[in-house]
Structures are given as C-alpha cells and as structure tokens.
C-alpha positions, 0 to 999 in steps of 0.5 A: 465528513465525519472523522470515521468516514475520513478514516475509512476513506484515507485507510482505503487510499493508504491500502490502494497506494501500498498495493500499487507500491507492492506490485511495482516492487514485485514487478521489479524483482524485489522481495517486497516484504524485505524492502518496502519500509526501508528502501531508498530509491533514486529520485525520478525512479517509478519506485521512488514516486510510488513510495512517496505516494504511499508515504503521503497517504500514510501521513494523511491517514495518521492525521485522522488517527488511523495509524498502522504499524509496519507489521500490520501494513505488511499483513495487509499486503500479504492478504491482498496478494493472497486475494489476487492469487484466488482470482488470476483472471481478475476479481469477479464482478456482479 
C-alpha cells in the first residue's frame, strides 16, 4: 500500500471514529466542542471507549504523517454535523 493510500485510509478511519465520538457526546448531553479534546471519562464508560478508539486512530494517522490539529478536527466535526442536518432521513443513496 502506498503512503498516500495509507494516509487516506487512516484519515477516513480517524474521521469515522471522531464522528462516532461526537455523536455519543451529543447523545449524552455534552457540548462536544468544549469537551472532546480534554474530557476524561471513567474507565469502562462508553465515552471512554469511543475516545480511546479515536485517539488510537489519530495516533495511527500521525504515524504516516497525516496529522490534524484540534481546531481542524473540530472543523471536520462541525462539517459532518452540518451534512447530517441536510439529510435528516439519512444520506441519499444512488
């Protein structure tokens, strides 16, 4: 696998894990933008598990020089939520 392809796949995994973490934060009633980067959850909590998956994906992406700062990741999260808002019944399919 080429380095570019690895970056793309790991970037996709990173964003998928981040979006799952954001959805869980919103579902739990948290202000996701304020807490996603700094919150510490009790071990065994669903948010602890989801944050760990996101952090692992972030570390893997960084290993192939695909690094994102917190502000960029927050922007991607906002974009994803705006996209979801456009399609309340789910994204269209072909």
